[in-house]
Each structure stands twice: as structure tokens, then as C-alpha cells.
C-alpha atoms as one frame of an Amber mdcrd trajectory, in Angstrom:
protein
 -17.609  -1.371   8.012 -15.049  -3.947   6.854 -15.498  -3.043   3.208 -14.639
   0.596   4.025 -11.455  -0.485   5.779 -10.586  -2.836   2.923 -11.113  -0.070
   0.331  -8.956   2.334   2.352  -6.234  -0.302   2.648  -6.262  -0.814  -1.139
  -6.094   2.936  -1.651  -3.079   3.252   0.649  -1.378   0.329  -1.062  -1.857
   1.989  -4.482  -0.218   5.166  -3.189   2.714   3.283  -1.685   3.521   1.271
  -4.811   2.860   4.117  -7.276  -0.186   2.672  -9.033  -2.053   5.955  -8.591
   0.773   8.043 -10.084  -0.830   8.286 -13.527  -4.195   9.359 -12.075  -2.493
  12.062  -9.987  -0.489  13.137 -13.039  -3.654  13.452 -15.155  -5.278  15.644
 -12.507  -2.180  17.863 -12.534  -2.048  17.883 -16.341  -5.697  18.935 -16.709
  -5.149  21.908 -14.394  -1.831  23.205 -15.741  -1.719  21.936 -19.345  -5.378
  21.784 -20.386  -4.686  22.908 -23.954  -2.133  20.153 -24.625  -3.053  16.534
 -25.453  -2.831  14.029 -22.589   0.127  11.654 -22.683  -0.725   7.959 -22.683
  -0.153   5.822 -19.602   2.795   4.127 -21.329   4.330   7.487 -22.275   3.930
   8.762 -18.724   5.679   5.725 -17.215   8.448   5.858 -19.840   9.114   9.529
 -19.020   8.938   8.892 -15.284  11.385   5.991 -15.511  13.807   8.105 -17.521
  13.480  10.978 -15.060  14.204   8.724 -12.089  17.068   6.686 -13.507  18.941
   8.915 -15.967  21.842  11.000 -14.746  24.191  10.694 -11.831  22.463   9.733
  -8.587  25.197   9.718  -5.999  26.786  12.099  -3.556  30.441  11.724  -4.589
């Protein structure tokens, strides 16, 4: 019983801090871009960082 709760807690923690982002991205990639080569983990995080932090991010 406790090991199931512990595993669920770890799973939730991975979602909250973004550790599962690459796994979710690969699942998406395999469905929509199956013919293209998979980007590496490093390439994915580089692109994601650029997407989040490049450009103007303010209201005014």
C-alpha cells in the first residue's frame, strides 16, 4: 500500500517540476511526426527554454 502511494507521489512531483516533459513530448512526437527523427533530450530542453524565455513577456 505505501509503495503505491510513494510511487504516485513521485509521479506527481515529476509532473509538477517538469521532469516528465520530454516523455510527454516523445509521445506527442510519435503520434504527429512519426516520419521525422526524434529530437534528443538536450535539443528538446534547449528548444523549450528558448520558447519560454525569448520574446517580450509582459503586459505593457
